[in-house]
TIMI-65675 format. One record per residue (C-alpha): y, x, z; residue in one letter. Coordinates in steps of 0.05 Angstrom, whole numbers, padded with zeros to 5 digits, always signed. Each point is the difference from the previous one (the first is absolute). Layout:
<gumars>
YXZA
...
</gumars>
This chain:
<gumars>
+01536-04850-00257D
+00004-00061-00043S
-00026-00019-00073S
+00045-00002-00063I
-00013-00072-00002W
+00018-00018+00071S
+00060+00041-00018H
+00017-00034-00058G
-00015-00072+00020S
+00050+00010+00059I
+00048+00028-00036T
+00000-00064-00042A
+00004-00040+00059A
+00060+00037+00026L
+00031-00006-00072A
-00002-00072+00002G
+00027-00008+00067A
+00066+00042-00019L
+00005-00029-00062A
-00007-00070+00023G
-00048-00029-00055Y
+00051-00047-00029D
+00054+00044-00035L
+00006-00001-00070T
+00026+00070-00038T
+00073-00042-00009E
-00004-00013+00079E
-00016+00071+00013L
+00057+00029-00041T
+00051-00045+00031K
-00021+00015+00069R
+00013+00071-00018G
-00026+00042+00062S
-00075-00006+00000K
-00004+00019+00073D
+00023-00073+00026N
-00038-00030-00041L
-00051-00029+00056S
-00027+00024+00067H
-00074+00006+00005P
-00038-00020+00063Y
-00064-00005+00029L
-00022-00071+00010A
-00066-00026+00039S
-00030-00065+00003F
-00056-00030+00042T
-00036-00063+00015F
-00043-00024+00064S
-00038-00059+00013P
+00011-00044+00059I
-00072-00006+00004Q
-00046+00062+00007E
-00035-00008-00065L
-00049+00050+00004I
-00023+00002+00074K
-00007-00079-00003A
-00065+00002-00045S
-00075-00031+00021R
-00031+00019-00058K
+00002+00071-00043M
+00036-00050-00065K
+00057-00020+00054D
+00002+00074+00015F
+00005+00023-00074W
+00040-00056-00016A
+00052+00019+00046G
+00015+00065-00019S
-00004-00015-00080W
+00048-00057+00006I
+00051+00052+00038L
-00019+00050-00053H
+00016-00053-00059Y
+00065-00023+00023L
+00023+00070+00006S
-00020+00016-00066A
+00028-00059-00029K
+00072+00018+00034V
-00012+00071-00030C
-00015-00025-00068W
+00063-00046+00004G
+00047+00058+00017L
-00035+00051-00047A
+00014-00041-00062L
+00068-00017+00018K
+00029+00072+00030Y
-00062+00043-00027G
-00059+00031+00031P
+00032+00067+00012D
+00050-00036+00060C
-00068-00003+00043F
-00001+00057+00048I
-00061-00033+00043Y
-00049-00021-00024P
-00009+00032-00069N
-00017-00046-00054L
-00044+00047-00046Y
-00074-00027-00009A
+00012-00058+00045Q
-00057-00041-00023P
+00041-00069+00012L
+00066+00036-00033I
-00053+00024-00056D
-00031-00070-00009H
+00071-00029-00007W
+00019+00048-00048I
-00047-00014-00048R
+00007-00078+00014E
+00074+00006-00027K
+00009+00066-00041F
-00078+00006-00030G
-00043+00051+00011D
+00042+00060+00017W
-00046+00019+00053V
-00070-00003+00022K
-00022-00071+00027Q
-00018+00016+00078P
-00078-00020+00027S
-00003-00066+00035D
-00009+00035+00057R
+00063+00040+00003A
+00029-00068-00008L
-00036-00033+00056L
+00023+00068+00038T
+00063-00010+00050A
+00043+00066-00001G
+00070-00026-00004F
+00042+00012+00065P
+00054-00055+00018N
+00054+00059+00013V
+00041+00013-00069L
+00050+00055-00011V
+00043-00001-00061L
+00062+00041-00018I
+00053-00047-00029L
+00068-00006-00027P
+00050-00025+00058E
+00020-00066-00038G
-00078-00015-00018K
-00030+00007+00075V
+00016-00070+00025A
-00020-00039-00069A
-00068+00047+00004A
-00018-00021+00073M
+00014-00069-00014Q
-00042+00000-00060Q
-00062+00035+00040A
+00015-00055+00051K
-00002-00062-00059S
-00066+00043-00032L
-00037+00001+00064L
+00011-00074+00017L
-00011-00026-00067E
-00064+00038-00015E
-00018-00023+00075W
+00011-00077-00017R
-00034+00015-00069R
-00071+00021+00043I
+00009-00056+00050A
+00006-00052-00058D
-00070+00031-00037L
-00034-00004+00062A
+00021-00077+00015L
-00018-00013-00073E
-00065+00035+00005E
-00019-00041+00063L
+00022-00065-00017Q
-00017-00007-00076V
-00059+00041-00004K
-00031-00006+00065R
+00029-00074+00024H
+00023+00032+00063W
+00056-00048+00044L
+00025-00029-00065P
+00051-00038+00039Q
+00029+00060+00016L
+00066+00007-00027K
+00034+00070-00024S
+00062-00021+00043E
-00039-00007+00070S
+00029+00032+00057K
-00070+00033+00014T
+00000+00034-00071W
+00067+00005-00031K
+00028+00002+00075G
-00044+00057+00026W
-00002+00037-00067L
+00070+00002-00012E
+00015+00041+00066A
-00054+00043-00007Q
+00043+00061-00020W
+00059+00036+00029Q
+00030+00055-00046T
+00055+00061+00023Y
+00039+00048-00043W
+00048+00054+00010T
+00035+00047-00049A
+00031+00068+00016V
+00053+00041-00047P
-00033+00068-00028I
+00060+00037+00024G
+00057-00016+00035S
+00051-00052-00036K
+00062+00040+00026E
-00022+00058-00033A
-00023+00026-00071K
-00077+00005-00019L
+00007+00077-00008K
+00045+00055+00036S
+00056+00034-00037N
-00023+00066-00024S
-00016+00045+00057L
+00043+00057-00024T
+00062-00042-00006Y
+00005-00023+00070S
-00049+00016+00049P
+00040-00037+00054D
-00004-00064-00043Q
-00074+00005-00011V
-00006+00009+00077E
+00033-00062+00014E
-00037-00033-00054W
-00065+00016+00035I
+00028-00020+00068E
+00021-00070-00027Q
-00077+00001-00036Q
-00033+00012+00074N
+00051-00047+00034L
-00022-00056-00056A
-00073+00007+00023Y
+00010+00006+00074G
-00026+00073+00002L
+00023+00042+00060K
+00004+00075+00006E
-00068+00015+00007K
-00025-00038-00055T
+00063+00001-00044A
-00009+00029-00070L
+00007+00060-00021F
-00021+00048+00056D
+00050+00065+00000Q
-00060+00044-00036K
+00003-00054-00057E
+00072+00003-00006R
+00007+00077-00001E
-00054-00003-00053F
+00036-00057-00046L
+00071+00031+00004F
-00014+00069-00012N
-00049-00028-00062A
+00060-00036-00027A
+00043+00060+00006K
-00045+00043-00039E
-00017-00050-00049R
+00077-00015-00009Q
+00010+00081-00005E
-00060+00011-00053K
-00004-00059-00046Q
+00068-00038+00011G
-00042-00065+00025R
+00017-00047+00051H
-00046-00011+00057F
-00010-00063+00036T
-00038-00047+00050I
-00009-00067+00003N
-00027-00059+00047I
-00068+00009-00027G
-00009+00047+00056S
+00014-00058+00045W
-00062-00045-00028W
-00052+00000+00063A
+00068-00015+00053P
+00014-00055-00053I
-00064-00029+00000F
-00013+00002+00073D
+00063-00037+00010Q
-00019-00052-00051T
-00072-00009+00043R
+00046-00009+00066L
+00046-00046-00034A
-00063-00043-00024L
-00032+00009+00068A
+00067-00023+00040T
+00002-00064-00055V
-00072-00020+00023K
+00008+00008+00076N
+00065-00047-00013A
-00044-00056-00030R
+00001-00067+00040S
-00048-00042-00037W
-00050-00044+00038E
-00069-00028-00015I
+00002-00071-00017P
-00008-00047+00055T
-00074-00035-00003V
-00011-00056+00030F
-00061-00026-00022G
-00075+00037+00002P
+00005+00074-00023R
-00039+00046-00039S
-00076+00023+00025T
+00004+00069-00030I
+00066+00022+00031S
+00032-00052+00046G
+00066+00000-00042I
+00030-00055-00044G
-00020-00075-00012C
-00072-00012-00016V
+00012-00030-00084V
+00002-00072+00001H
+00027-00055-00050P
+00033-00044+00049Q
+00076+00006+00001N
+00012+00000+00077T
+00011+00062+00050D
-00067-00019+00034W
-00066-00024-00014I
-00060+00002+00053S
-00060+00046-00001E
-00048-00046-00016R
+00044-00021-00065E
+00004+00072-00017A
-00076+00011+00005K
-00013-00056-00049E
+00044+00032-00052Y
-00032+00068-00001W
-00074-00032+00003Q
+00004+00013-00071Y
-00021+00068-00015N
+00023+00000-00077A
-00049+00064-00008G
+00054+00047+00037L
-00003-00025+00068F
-00059-00013+00050D
+00022-00071+00031G
+00017+00033+00064I
+00058+00040-00011E
+00074-00030-00011Q
+00050+00047-00026L
+00076+00000-00011N
+00029+00004-00066A
+00001+00074-00003T
-00068+00011+00018E
-00017-00059-00053T
+00023+00038-00052V
-00023+00068+00014K
-00070-00038+00006R
+00013-00028-00075V
+00025+00069-00025L
-00068+00015-00033E
-00008-00055-00042K
+00075-00003-00024I
+00003+00075-00028L
-00018-00010-00076P
+00055-00052-00004K
+00048+00044+00040L
-00016+00070-00040L
-00015-00040-00062K
-00061+00038-00005L
-00078-00024+00001D
-00026+00040+00067L
-00035-00019+00054I
+00019+00023+00071P
-00048+00028+00038S
+00003+00023+00081Y
-00046+00033+00048P
-00025-00051+00055D
-00022+00031+00064L
-00074+00004-00022T
+00019+00044-00065S
-00006+00066+00044G
-00071+00002-00015V
+00018+00036-00071A
+00012+00063+00047G
-00071-00010+00023Y
-00033-00006-00070L
+00038+00058-00025R
-00018+00045+00055V
-00073-00019+00000N
-00019-00004-00073G
-00047-00040-00033K
-00055-00022+00052E
+00061-00026+00042A
+00018-00039-00069Q
-00064-00030-00015E
-00015-00017+00073Y
+00073-00035+00004F
-00017-00043-00072E
-00066-00019+00034K
+00026-00024+00063A
+00057-00039-00040C
-00042-00028-00043Q
-00047-00028+00055G
+00056-00028+00041I
+00034-00031-00068F
-00066-00033-00018E
-00021-00033+00067Q
+00067-00030+00011F
+00025-00010-00075R
-00001-00080+00020H
+00053+00001+00055Q
+00044+00053-00011I
+00046+00013-00059D
-00004+00070-00009I
+00034+00021-00059S
-00016+00078-00033H
+00080+00013-00001E
+00029+00074+00002K
-00003+00039+00061W
+00074+00024-00006G
-00023+00069+00007I
+00014+00038-00071P
-00065+00045+00003Y
-00046-00053+00011I
+00039-00055-00043D
-00015+00049-00057A
-00067-00006+00006Q
-00001-00073-00006K
-00042-00012+00062P
-00052-00069+00002R
+00019-00011+00082Y
+00056+00001+00043H
-00011+00036+00065P
+00020-00071+00033R
-00074-00016-00003L
-00011+00044+00058L
+00052-00033+00047N
-00023-00066+00030A
+00077-00010+00020G
+00028+00009-00070W
-00058-00045-00031L
+00018-00058+00043M
+00062-00005-00029E
-00033-00014-00068D
-00040-00057+00017V
+00002-00053-00058K
+00006-00067+00047E
+00012-00016+00066E
-00074+00007+00043I
-00002-00029+00069T
-00049+00063+00028E
+00051+00059-00020V
-00024+00042+00056S
-00078-00018-00019Q
+00021+00033-00071L
+00032+00053+00025R
-00050+00026+00045N
-00053-00008-00057Q
+00050+00045-00043L
+00009+00052+00053Q
-00077+00001+00011K
-00021+00013-00081Q
+00063+00052+00002I
-00030+00045+00068D
-00068-00006-00042S
+00028+00046-00055Y
+00050+00041+00049Y
-00027-00006+00075P
+00048+00048+00032Q
+00071+00032-00031N
+00019-00058-00051N
+00042+00038-00058P
+00048-00056+00010T
+00009+00003+00077D
+00058+00042-00006W
+00069+00005-00047Y
+00056+00056-00001V
+00069-00003-00015L
+00050+00059-00007A
+00077+00004+00003A
+00034+00065-00010G
+00071+00020-00003D
+00030+00068-00018G
+00033+00035+00055D
+00075+00023+00006D
+00020-00036-00060M
+00072-00013+00020S
-00002+00081+00009K
-00027+00007-00066W
+00060-00039-00039L
+00060+00030+00051K
-00032+00068-00029G
-00023+00027+00068K
-00061+00021-00028K
+00032+00050-00058M
-00020+00068+00004K
+00054+00051-00016T
+00035+00020-00067Y
-00043+00059-00008N
-00068-00050-00004D
+00033-00037-00062Y
+00030+00060-00045I
-00032+00051-00058P
-00033+00056+00031T
+00033+00043-00050G
+00074-00009+00025L
+00043+00060+00025D
+00010-00006+00073K
+00034+00065+00012S
+00058-00038+00030S
-00003-00013+00075A
+00045-00062+00000E
-00059-00032-00053F
-00047+00027+00044R
+00021-00033+00056E
+00016-00066-00041F
-00068-00002-00017L
-00030-00003+00075E
+00048-00061-00001V
-00047-00067+00001K
+00014-00034-00067K
+00027-00074+00004R
-00027-00061-00033M
+00033-00018-00063G
-00008-00061-00050P
-00052+00030-00040S
-00042+00018+00056T
-00002-00065+00033H
-00018-00030-00068N
-00054+00049-00002A
-00025-00023+00069L
-00006-00070-00022S
-00044+00026-00061R
-00039+00035+00045A
-00017-00054+00044L
-00009-00042-00065L
-00052+00042-00026D
-00039-00002+00066F
+00004-00071+00012S
-00008-00020-00075N
-00056+00055-00021Q
-00028+00036+00055L
-00013-00050+00050L
-00032-00054-00048P
-00045+00047-00022Y
-00030+00030+00068L
+00003-00072+00029T
-00034-00036-00049E
-00039+00054-00059T
-00018+00058+00051R
-00016-00052+00061Y
-00021-00071-00003S
+00066-00030+00035G
+00054-00044-00031R
+00080+00024+00006L
+00032-00058+00029I
+00071+00029-00003Y
+00022+00070-00018G
+00075+00013-00014G
+00030+00064+00019G
-00019+00024+00065D
-00035-00061+00022D
-00072-00019-00006V
-00043-00062+00022L
-00067+00007-00017A
-00071-00029+00004Y
-00057+00047+00011T
-00066-00006+00030N
-00048+00030+00058L
-00040+00053-00043W
+00073+00033-00040E
+00057-00011+00040W
+00002+00063+00035D
-00010+00039-00069R
+00053-00039-00034W
+00047+00001+00059L
+00002+00081-00002W
-00001+00001-00079D
+00061-00042+00004V
+00039+00039+00050R
-00018+00072-00052Q
+00027-00044-00056C
+00068-00011+00038F
+00005+00067+00013R
-00021+00025-00066G
-00054+00043+00033D
-00075+00027-00024E
-00038-00055-00026D
-00074-00001-00034R
+00026-00039-00073E
+00076+00030+00001F
+00031+00069-00016D
+00055+00004+00052N
+00042+00060-00025Q
+00077-00010+00019G
-00029-00061+00042H
-00003-00043-00059Y
-00071-00030-00013W
-00015+00010-00065Y
-00075-00030-00022W
-00044+00061-00021R
-00056-00037-00048D
+00050-00025-00051T
-00054-00019-00047A
-00019-00057+00053N
+00061-00020+00020L
-00007-00062+00052P
+00027-00066-00028E
+00076-00014+00024N
+00012+00078+00022L
+00049+00025-00050Q
-00018+00064-00033N
+00057+00050+00034R
+00016+00029+00066P
+00011-00051+00045L
+00059+00005+00054F
-00021+00009+00080T
+00042+00008+00056M
-00016+00069+00007G
-00030+00042+00063K
+00057-00018+00047E
-00014-00079-00003A
-00047-00030+00051T
-00022-00072+00006I
-00020-00041+00059S
-00054-00054-00007F
-00025-00059+00049G
-00077-00024-00018I
-00038-00060+00030V
-00074-00015-00001I
-00011-00069+00020A
-00059-00045+00011H
-00008-00053-00050H
+00012-00045+00054S
+00071+00023+00016V
+00055-00044-00037P
+00038+00030-00048L
+00063-00006+00034A
-00019+00038+00060I
-00023+00054-00041A
+00065+00004-00039L
+00037+00006+00069E
-00041+00058+00019N
+00007+00032-00062L
+00073+00009-00001W
-00003+00012+00076L
-00046+00059-00017A
+00048+00028-00054E
+00059-00006+00051E
-00039+00041+00054Q
-00026+00054-00053A
+00077+00010-00016K
+00009+00008+00075E
-00060+00042+00018H
+00023+00068+00021Q
-00028+00070+00019T
+00021+00034+00061P
+00059+00037-00034D
+00025-00066-00016K
-00012-00004-00078N
-00007-00072-00021K
-00033-00035-00064K
-00047+00030-00053D
-00055-00031+00046A
-00048-00059+00000V
-00025-00057+00041Q
-00067-00033-00012V
-00010-00071+00040R
-00074-00029+00003V
+00006-00069+00016I
-00067-00029+00019Y
-00019-00072-00001G
+00012-00006+00083N
+00067+00012-00007G
+00002+00071+00031N
+00031+00054-00039I
-00012+00071-00008L
+00056+00041-00020E
+00002+00076-00018A
+00062+00042-00027T
+00007+00069-00021S
+00032+00045-00048K
-00023+00009-00076F
-00026+00071+00016K
-00043-00026+00058V
-00023-00060-00043F
-00026+00046-00053N
-00047+00034+00056S
-00017-00065+00020W
-00027-00017-00071Q
-00037+00062+00000E
-00044-00022+00067L
-00024-00061-00045L
-00020+00045-00058S
-00058+00038+00046I
-00069-00022-00029P
-00044-00041+00045G
+00053-00007+00057I
-00013-00069+00038E
+00050-00036+00035S
-00034+00002+00061S
+00015+00073+00005L
+00073-00015-00009L
+00004-00056+00051E
-00034+00049+00050Q
+00053+00056-00009A
+00056-00052+00006A
-00027-00033+00068N
-00014+00071+00026L
+00079+00020-00021W
+00026-00057+00038L
-00043+00017+00065D
+00012+00074-00006H
+00053+00018-00034P
+00025+00075-00011I
+00056+00031+00038P
+00018+00055-00053C
-00008+00009-00071E
-00036+00066+00010S
-00054-00045+00029A
-00015-00041-00054I
-00054+00048-00031N
-00038-00001+00062P
+00005-00077+00009W
-00032-00007-00069I
-00052+00053+00007K
-00025-00034+00064A
+00003-00068-00031F
-00047+00026-00062C
-00052+00029+00046E
-00014-00071+00027R
-00010-00028-00061R
-00073+00000-00027E
+00020-00034-00061K
+00035+00059-00032L
-00033+00047-00044T
+00019+00072+00002V
+00042-00012-00066E
+00033-00063+00018N
+00020+00027+00077E
+00037+00068-00038Q
+00041-00050-00048E
+00012-00053+00052F
+00026+00046+00047S
+00048+00036-00048T
+00029-00060-00026K
+00000-00034+00069L
+00033+00063+00027S
+00056+00006-00058K
+00016-00084+00010F
+00005+00004+00084L
+00049+00067-00014Q
+00045-00042-00053Q
+00001-00063+00045L
+00015+00049+00059W
+00065+00029-00033Q
+00018-00063-00027T
+00000-00043+00053T
+00039-00012+00061P
-00036+00015+00053P
+00004-00065+00033T
-00030-00035-00060D
-00057+00058-00010L
-00055-00029+00037N
+00002-00075-00033L
+00014+00030-00065T
-00062+00041-00004V
-00044-00048+00026K
+00034-00056-00053N
-00017+00048-00060W
-00068+00016+00018L
-00012-00073+00011K
+00017-00017-00070L
-00036+00056-00028A
-00055-00034+00029A
+00017-00071-00016F
+00005+00020-00074T
-00060+00037-00005I
-00037-00059+00037R
+00032-00050-00045N
-00008+00030-00067R
-00071-00002+00009Q
-00025-00059-00028I
-00072-00027+00024Q
-00036-00037-00061L
-00051-00055+00017G
-00052+00036-00037V
</gumars>
C-alpha cells in the first residue's frame, strides 16, 4: 500500500534514529550490542501566532502575506532540520518537490533540481505542524533548533521590512528597531510547542522474541506495547484472528524453513502517532501566554496590538498616531494605522526579492480581479468591450488618478500581459489611487461612478468577489489507520488462500504502518503542489493562496467557482475527470505531448475514492470588508463540516454564503452529491433567474408534505409558467426533480424548507449576476 520510495525513505529515517547519527565504526564496536545504540522517537513541533495572521487582513495582499509568512517560516525550520538530520526524518510534511526547498537546494548545492517557477514560490503550502523521527538523544536539541530557526528568520523578515520602509521609503525614520511598538510586539508574536513519544515501549525491545521460542513471552511483550500506548482490550493489537494466524505461521515457517518469525513495534505505528498528537494538544492547551498589554491606540484592522510609532512611551494620543500614519510610503492609505506584524505583512511584497535572493515581482489579486472569470467565460466580445471601457475611463481620469498597469495576480490573465487593471471599473478602489490630496472627494467619486455606469449600467463585473476554504474530512481517522481496508485489499491476487486461518486473517482491517503514513504525506503533497495549482490557476482563472496537504485557501470568481469547486473535490478523491485518467485513483495527464507547465509527467497521487473534503464558499459584494468575508469563510467551512444527513452522516459538504452590501447573508448548505445536481440546474440553456426565484417563493409558501409529492408539485409549477418552452420544461422538470429528491434525502426535516428555498435563491442570484449588461 505504499511505494518503494516511501519505504526506502522511512527505512533511512528509522536506521538513523536507531544508530543515533554520531557513532563511528570504532564506537559501534566498543558498544558491542547494536540493540542498545539509541531509541527512536516520534517528535512533533508546531508554532502559532498570538495574533491571527491570516484573518486580520484588510486587503488581499495582507491575506496572501499572512499565509505566505507562515509557509515560509515553516519551510525554513524544515530546511534547517533537514540539513542537520536528513530530509528522510520528516514524516510530515514530505519535502520532495517543495518549491522553497528546491530553491534552497539549488542555492546551496547547485542545479540538482529544476528551478521552481515564481508562481510556485509565491504560493503558500507548508503546514505549521512538523512530524519527525529522531534518536532519543537528539530530540531536545532538534526542537530547540526549530524554535531558534523560527525566531531568527522572523527577525530577519522584520529587519528587511524596517529597512525597506526607512531607507527606501523614508517612513518614520525616527523609529528605532528596539522600539516597544516594533521589536516589543514582534518578539512576542510566536509561541512554539513540541512533544516526543518513544517508538516502542522503552521497557521492552523493539521486536519480539521468536514466536516459536516462547509464545508466553511474546504475549507479554504485546501487552507491554499495548499498555505503553493506552490501548484497552477492544482496541488492543493484535486481535484474536491475527494472533492465531501469526503464531501458526511462525510455527509452520520454523518447521518447513528453519527460520524464525518475529514481530516488531511498527505494528503500533498508528497508536504511536496518535499518542504524539494527543501529547502535543495537551501541551498547547496548557499554554499560559498572554497578548502584551497595549495602553495607546490599537490597530485599525484587528484592534489588537499597539499602532507602530517612534515614541519610547507606553501611551500616545490618537491625534499623534494619526499624524505619524498620514505618510503612506506607497503602501498605506493615510487613514489606516497598523501594528508591527500587520506592517511587516504589508511590506512583504517589496522585500521578497532580497529575502529569496531572486529577481521576482510578487503579484496577488485584489477584490476586483474576479473579472478574469467573466472574460474567460464570455470570450472575445467581452474582452474587447472591457478594454474599450478601461481605455475610456483611463483617458478621462489619467491626470487625477495614478492608474498603473500592474499585474492582476491571476496567472491566466497575467500570462497575457493585460493593458488595464480591473480596478478601473471600481470607483472605490480608484479613489485609493488619487495622485494628490483633493477637496472634492465625493464629487470625483461620483464622476468616476457615472463614467463606469455608462459602460456597465447593470451588474458590473467587479461587484462580487469569491473566496474558498476547504479541509479534508476525518484526517485524524486516516492518520490512525481507521480508513484502511482489510489485508485482502493489499495482497497480490495470485496468493494461495486455501488455509482457513489465512482467509480469516485477510478479513482483518490492515493497520497503518510508517511507510503507509509516508505515502499519505506524498498523496497530500501531489494534491496540494501539483493538481490543486493546475485546477485553480490554469484550468480556471483563480489564484491559490494556500495549498498545504488537505487545506485549501483560494481566490476564485462568480463565473467559475462552482465548476472549480466540483473539480477540486473530484481531484481530492481521484475521481473521473475530462483531462486526467484516474485508473487506480491516480491522476495521470492524458495528452502527454501537451503537458502543462509545472505538472509532472507521472501518475499523481490522490487520496482515493474513500476520501472526502468539505468547503466553505463566500460570495461577497465589493462593499463588504475583507475581514468580514474571511470571518464568514471559516464559519461556512466549519458549518459544512457539521452538516449532517438524517442518518447523522456528517461532512462531505459545502456551505455557500452570499454577503450582500446591506449586511444580509444568504446561506445554502448541502452534501456534494446534491451540489452537483444544483450545478445541473444552472446549465439549462436559456433558464431565467426569475423562474428560480418564483420556485423558491412558492416552495416557502407551499412546501410539499412528502417525497412522493415532488413531481406533482414540479408539474403544477411548470404548467403555470408561460415562458418555459416545451424543451426547457422537460429538462427543467427532470433536473429540478433530481435536485429536490436528493435534498429531501440528505437534509434533516427541520431544515428542509429553508434549505430548498436558499439553494433556489442562490441559483437565481448566480444566473442573474453572471449576466453583465453592456452600455451598448
